[in-house]
C-alpha positions in Angstrom: 0.2 0.0 0.1 0.7 3.3 -1.2 2.4 6.2 1.7 1.4 9.4 2.1 -1.2 12.2 1.7 -4.0 11.6 -0.3 -2.7 13.8 -3.2 0.4 12.8 -3.8 -0.5 8.4 -4.0 -2.4 10.4 -7.1 0.3 12.4 -8.4 1.9 9.0 -8.4 -0.3 6.9 -10.3 -0.8 9.8 -12.6 2.9 9.7 -13.6 3.2 5.6 -14.6 -0.4 6.3 -16.9 -0.3 5.4 -20.6 -0.3 8.4 -22.4 -0.7 7.0 -26.0 -4.6 7.5 -27.4 -6.4 5.0 -27.5 -10.0 4.5 -27.9 -12.1 1.6 -25.8 -15.7 0.2 -26.9 -17.2 -2.2 -23.4 -19.9 -4.6 -24.4 -19.9 -4.7 -27.5 -22.2 -7.1 -29.2 -19.9 -8.5 -31.5 -18.4 -12.4 -30.1 -14.5 -12.0 -29.2 -13.6 -14.7 -32.1 -15.4 -12.4 -35.0 -13.9 -9.5 -33.4 -10.0 -10.7 -33.5 -10.3 -11.8 -37.3 -10.9 -8.2 -38.2 -8.1 -7.1 -35.6 -6.2 -9.0 -36.8 -6.1 -7.6 -40.0 -5.4 -4.2 -39.3 -2.9 -4.5 -36.3 0.6 -2.8 -37.2 -0.8 -1.1 -40.3 -0.8 3.0 -40.4 -3.8 4.2 -40.2 -4.6 5.2 -44.0 -4.6 1.9 -44.8 -6.7 0.0 -41.9 -9.4 2.6 -42.5 -9.5 0.9 -46.1 -9.5 -2.1 -45.6 -12.6 -1.5 -42.9 -14.4 -0.2 -44.8 -14.1 -2.8 -47.8 -14.2 -5.5 -45.2 -17.9 -7.8 -45.2 -17.5 -8.6 -42.0 -20.1 -7.0 -39.6 -17.3 -6.2 -36.7 -15.4 -4.2 -39.1 -18.1 -1.7 -39.0 -18.5 -1.6 -35.8 -14.1 -1.2 -35.0 -14.1 1.2 -38.1 -16.0 3.6 -36.3 -14.2 3.0 -32.4 -10.5 3.5 -34.8 -11.3 6.7 -36.1 -12.2 7.8 -31.9 -9.0 6.8 -32.0 -7.7 9.0 -34.3 -9.8 11.7 -33.1 -8.8 10.7 -30.1 -5.2 11.6 -31.0 -5.6 15.0 -32.4 -7.4 16.4 -29.9 -5.4 15.2 -26.5 -2.9 14.7 -27.7 -2.1 17.0 -30.7 -0.7 14.8 -33.1 -0.9 14.4 -36.7 -3.5 11.2 -38.2 -1.2 10.5 -41.0 2.0 9.6 -38.9 0.0 7.6 -36.5 -0.6 3.3 -36.6 -2.2 0.7 -34.4 0.1 -0.5 -31.7 -1.7 -3.0 -30.0 -5.8 -3.8 -30.7 -7.1 -6.1 -28.8 -10.3 -8.0 -27.8 -11.2 -9.3 -24.5 -14.3 -11.1 -23.0 -17.4 -9.5 -21.8 -20.5 -10.8 -19.6 -22.3 -13.2 -21.6 -26.4 -13.6 -21.9 -28.0 -16.2 -21.8 -31.5 -17.5 -23.5 -33.2 -19.8 -23.4 -34.7 -22.2 -26.9 -37.5 -24.3 -26.5 -36.3 -28.2 -28.5 -38.6 -31.2 -29.0 -40.5 -32.8 -25.9 -40.1 -30.4 -23.4 -36.4 -29.9 -23.4 -34.6 -25.7 -23.6 -31.2 -25.6 -24.5 -29.2 -22.5 -23.5 -28.4 -20.2 -26.5 -25.5 -17.4 -24.9 -25.1 -14.3 -26.5 -21.3 -13.2 -26.4 -20.6 -9.5 -25.6 -16.8 -8.7 -25.5 -14.3 -5.3 -25.2 -12.4 -4.1 -27.8 -9.8 -1.9 -27.2 -7.1 0.5 -29.9 -4.4 1.5 -28.9 -2.7 4.2 -31.5 1.5 5.3 -31.3 3.2 8.2 -33.8 5.6 6.8 -36.2 
């Protein structure tokens, strides 16, 4: 446990904070596996080529991730004052969110469970 005054503890915590521009989407109604297919295609690419890949990718997740990437670019320009042409995707990953459990009626009075999975998606950018 850190010792000292509360403001000193907050100052130390904020000094260790990551300053790279990023965007996070919580509770996306996309399973992690399906989101990772799209994220693998853009990881490590520069921002303009990643947007082009997402524009013409037929998967549903690509539209959601494109919107998230545009948000991360806007965060970089407005908060960090970085030129969008110099950015590339340093990290992008999806982690498990909660699962909505639903019931599907089946023959002879049985019930099968349907699991509607969610994910938390994060994109971190950096300058070249």
